[in-house]
C-alpha positions in Angstrom: 14.4 -14.3 13.9 17.1 -16.8 12.2 16.1 -20.3 11.1 15.8 -23.1 14.1 19.4 -23.3 15.6 19.5 -27.0 15.3 17.8 -30.1 14.4 17.8 -31.3 18.1 16.1 -28.0 19.2 13.3 -28.5 16.5 13.0 -32.3 17.4 12.2 -31.4 21.0 9.6 -28.7 20.1 5.9 -29.3 19.7 4.8 -31.1 16.5 3.7 -29.2 13.5 0.3 -30.5 12.1 0.1 -30.5 8.3 -3.0 -30.5 6.5 -2.8 -31.4 2.8 0.5 -33.3 3.2 0.0 -35.7 0.4 -0.3 -32.8 -2.1 3.0 -31.8 -4.0 3.4 -28.6 -1.9 2.4 -30.2 1.4 5.1 -33.3 0.7 7.6 -30.6 0.4 6.7 -28.8 3.5 6.8 -32.1 5.3 10.2 -33.2 3.8 11.7 -29.7 4.8 10.1 -29.7 8.4 11.9 -33.4 8.8 15.0 -31.9 7.5 15.0 -29.3 10.3 14.4 -32.2 12.7 10.9 -31.0 13.5 8.0 -33.6 14.5 5.3 -33.5 12.0 1.8 -34.8 12.1 0.0 -35.3 8.8 -3.8 -35.1 8.5 -4.8 -37.7 5.6 -8.2 -38.6 4.4 -8.8 -42.3 4.8 -9.3 -43.1 1.1 -5.4 -42.0 0.8 -4.0 -44.2 3.3 -2.6 -46.8 0.8 -0.8 -43.9 -1.4 2.6 -43.7 -2.5 2.6 -40.4 -0.9 1.5 -41.8 2.7 4.2 -44.3 2.4 6.6 -41.4 1.7 5.7 -39.7 4.7 5.9 -42.6 6.9 9.4 -43.2 5.7 10.4 -39.8 6.8 9.3 -40.2 10.2 6.1 -38.4 9.9 3.5 -39.6 11.9 0.4 -40.1 9.7 -3.2 -39.7 11.2 -6.3 -40.4 9.4 -9.0 -37.7 10.0 -12.4 -36.9 8.6 -12.8 -33.4 8.0 -16.2 -33.3 8.8 -15.7 -34.5 12.7 -15.2 -31.8 14.5 -13.8 -33.6 17.7 -11.4 -35.8 15.8 -9.9 -32.6 14.1 -9.6 -31.0 17.3 -8.0 -34.3 18.8 -5.6 -34.1 15.7 -4.4 -30.7 16.5 -4.0 -31.2 20.2 -0.5 -30.5 21.5 0.7 -28.9 18.2 3.0 -25.7 18.0 1.6 -24.6 14.5 -1.0 -26.0 12.2 0.0 -25.8 8.6 -2.7 -25.9 5.9 -1.5 -27.0 2.2 -5.0 -28.0 1.2 -6.1 -27.5 -2.4 -9.4 -27.1 -3.8 -12.4 -25.0 -4.3 -15.1 -23.8 -1.7 -15.7 -27.0 0.2 -11.9 -27.1 0.8 -10.6 -23.6 1.0 -13.4 -22.3 2.8 -15.3 -25.2 4.6 -12.7 -27.7 5.2 -10.3 -25.2 6.2 -12.6 -23.5 8.6 -13.3 -26.7 10.3 -9.4 -27.5 10.6 -9.2 -23.7 12.0 -11.9 -24.5 14.5 -10.3 -27.7 15.6 -6.8 -25.9 16.0 -8.5 -23.1 18.3 -10.5 -25.8 20.3 -7.2 -27.7 20.9 -5.4 -24.5 22.0 -3.0 -24.4 19.1 -1.2 -21.0 19.1 -0.4 -20.7 15.6 -2.1 -21.3 12.0 -0.6 -21.0 8.5 -3.4 -21.0 5.8 -3.3 -22.4 2.6 -2.6 -19.2 0.7 0.9 -19.7 -1.2 0.1 -17.3 -4.0 0.5 -13.7 -5.1 -0.7 -10.7 -2.9 -4.7 -11.3 -3.3 -5.2 -9.1 -0.4 -6.3 -5.9 -2.3 -7.5 -7.4 -5.5 -11.0 -6.3 -6.7 -13.6 -8.9 -5.8 -14.4 -11.0 -8.7 -11.2 -10.5 -10.4 -10.0 -14.2 -9.4 -12.2 -16.9 -8.2 -9.6 -18.9 -6.2 -8.3 -15.5 -4.5 -11.9 -14.6 -3.7 -12.0 -18.0 -1.9 -8.9 -17.2 0.1 -10.0 -13.8 1.0 -13.3 -15.3 2.3 -11.6 -17.6 4.5 -8.9 -14.9 5.5 -11.8 -13.0 7.0 -12.8 -16.0 9.0 -9.1 -16.5 10.2 -8.7 -12.9 11.4 -11.5 -13.2 13.5 -10.3 -16.4 15.3 -8.6 -16.3 18.6 -5.2 -17.6 17.0 -1.9 -16.2 15.4 -2.2 -16.4 11.8 0.8 -16.0 9.2 0.0 -15.9 5.5 3.0 -16.7 3.3 2.6 -15.1 -0.1 5.2 -16.1 -2.8 4.0 -14.7 -6.1 3.6 -17.3 -8.7 5.1 -20.9 -8.8 8.2 -20.5 -10.9 7.9 -24.0 -12.4 4.7 -22.7 -14.3 7.0 -20.8 -16.5 8.2 -24.2 -17.8 4.8 -25.2 -19.0 1.5 -24.3 -17.6 2.0 -20.4 -17.9 2.1 -19.4 -21.4 4.5 -16.7 -21.2 7.6 -18.7 -22.2 7.4 -20.4 -25.4 10.6 -22.3 -26.2 9.5 -23.7 -29.7 9.3 -20.4 -31.3 11.6 -19.1 -28.6 9.2 -16.0 -27.8 8.0 -14.4 -24.7 4.3 -13.9 -25.0 2.8 -11.1 -22.9 -0.1 -8.5 -22.7 0.3 -5.1 -21.4 3.6 -3.5 -20.1 6.9 -5.5 -20.6 8.4 -3.8 -17.6 5.9 -4.6 -15.2 7.8 -6.8 -12.3 6.6 -10.4 -11.6 7.2 -12.3 -8.5 8.1 -16.0 -8.8 9.3 -18.8 -6.4 9.8 -22.4 -6.9 7.6 -24.7 -4.8 10.7 -26.2 -3.0 11.9 -22.9 -1.9 8.3 -21.9 -0.8 8.0 -25.2 1.2 11.5 -24.7 2.8 10.6 -21.0 3.7 7.1 -22.4 5.1 8.8 -24.9 7.1 11.2 -22.5 9.0 8.0 -20.1 9.4 6.1 -23.0 11.2 8.9 -23.3 13.6 9.1 -19.5 14.3 6.8 -18.2 17.2 7.6 -14.7 16.1 6.1 -14.5 12.6 4.0 -11.3 11.4 0.6 -11.6 9.8 1.9 -11.7 6.2 5.3 -13.0 5.1 6.1 -12.0 1.4 8.6 -13.8 -0.3 9.9 -13.9 -4.1 12.9 -16.2 -5.3 13.1 -14.0 -8.2 11.5 -10.7 -9.6 11.5 -10.5 -13.3 9.7 -8.3 -15.9 8.5 -9.6 -19.1 12.0 -8.2 -20.5 13.6 -10.1 -17.8 12.3 -13.4 -18.5 13.4 -12.8 -22.3 17.0 -12.1 -20.7 16.9 -15.1 -18.6 15.2 -17.4 -21.3 18.2 -16.2 -23.8 20.8 -16.7 -21.1 19.6 -20.3 -19.9 19.2 -21.6 -23.3 21.9 -20.0 -25.5 19.4 -19.0 -28.0 18.1 -15.6 -28.4 14.2 -14.9 -27.4 11.9 -12.3 -28.8 9.1 -10.5 -27.1 5.5 -11.0 -28.8 3.0 -8.7 -27.3 -0.6 -10.1 -28.1 -2.4 -6.8 -27.0 -3.3 -4.8 -23.8 -4.8 -5.9 -20.6 -8.3 -5.2 -21.7 -7.8 -7.7 -24.8 -6.8 -10.4 -22.1 -9.9 -9.6 -19.8 -12.0 -10.2 -22.6 -10.3 -13.4 -23.5 -10.9 -14.6 -20.0 -14.5 -13.7 -20.2 -15.0 -15.8 -23.4 -12.9 -18.7 -22.2 -14.8 -18.8 -19.1 -18.2 -19.0 -21.0 -17.1 -21.5 -23.5 -15.2 -23.6 -21.0 -16.6 -23.0 -17.5 -15.0 -26.1 -15.9 -16.7 -25.0 -12.7 -15.4 -28.1 -10.6 -11.8 -27.7 -11.9 -9.3 -26.2 -9.2 -7.4 -24.7 -12.3 -9.2 -24.4 -15.5 -7.9 -22.3 -18.4 -9.6 -19.1 -17.6 -8.6 -19.3 -13.7 -4.7 -19.3 -14.9 -5.6 -16.5 -17.3 -7.2 -14.5 -14.4 -4.0 -15.4 -12.2 -1.7 -13.9 -15.2 -4.0 -11.1 -15.5 -3.6 -10.0 -11.8 0.3 -10.2 -12.2 0.4 -8.4 -15.3 -1.7 -5.4 -14.1 0.6 -5.3 -10.9 -2.2 -5.5 -8.6 -1.1 -8.6 -7.2 2.7 -7.5 -6.9 4.0 -8.2 -3.4 4.8 -5.1 -1.3 8.7 -4.7 -0.6 10.5 -5.0 1.4 10.4 -8.7 1.0 10.9 -11.3 3.7 13.7 -13.3 1.8 16.6 -12.6 4.6 14.4 -13.5 7.5 16.1 -17.0 7.5 19.7 -16.6 6.4 20.3 -20.2 5.6 17.8 -20.1 2.6 19.1 -19.8 -0.9 16.7 -18.9 -3.4 16.5 -20.3 -7.0 16.4 -17.7 -9.8 14.5 -18.1 -13.1 17.9 -18.7 -15.3 18.6 -21.4 -12.8 15.3 -23.0 -13.3 15.3 -22.6 -16.9 18.8 -24.2 -17.5 17.5 -27.4 -15.7 15.9 -30.2 -17.8 12.2 -30.7 -17.8 
């Protein structure tokens, strides 16, 4: 299916219910839905009512609805009349499994035809259990979602490309190094958060989406990242192989033992797990990718991102 033909067509459609709308990705999804003219109903927790994010949503014409995620009747009422429920919730078990399950139950009870879960990651569907805590939680919810009488679509986008400019340790601008473990030719899928949000908004308005949509703004090996960083900065970057993937797995175990940070969504060892999944190729998105599903989409590349200021 092509992208929605016009803003007026989208505006006459059933609203999109958006959970997690005050998070970074949620705000972007809301923005792109409104850009397409779609009515949006954002679910927020009462403690967020006075936040700048909620004010931003209202200024964009988003309907803001306070909900208690423990109130099944309230969730059902919030979902009633929607064409799709999109979850951009972020957290650990109590959010990704428990709260998202209650949101799913509300969507089903309200008769909503479609549900987009908060996956937005590399392809975790075939990863070994225990190789990534956050992916394990998503698979647990996935099993519940697949049993529900609703049409589900997961959007898998690899790693958020913005992490290359800070949180992910691969690109080191100071010493101008590309640091890696394993094979320098392993392809890696990366997509910016705005591009992921723009694609998600279009998918939310597309009644014919399959169970999975896989997209990547760019696909680069470690050598490809080296070339991109060199081209973007005009300075030569060099490869630095720390060791094999077995070494990285050992580092993950040690880091998790010394700094467990069990209540943090993204502690250092969790990021290392994600990196290990990608560098092994186990989380590589299957091809062909769905980048061309909406022809008006333009995807940001790694050199373009690296050329922008922080």
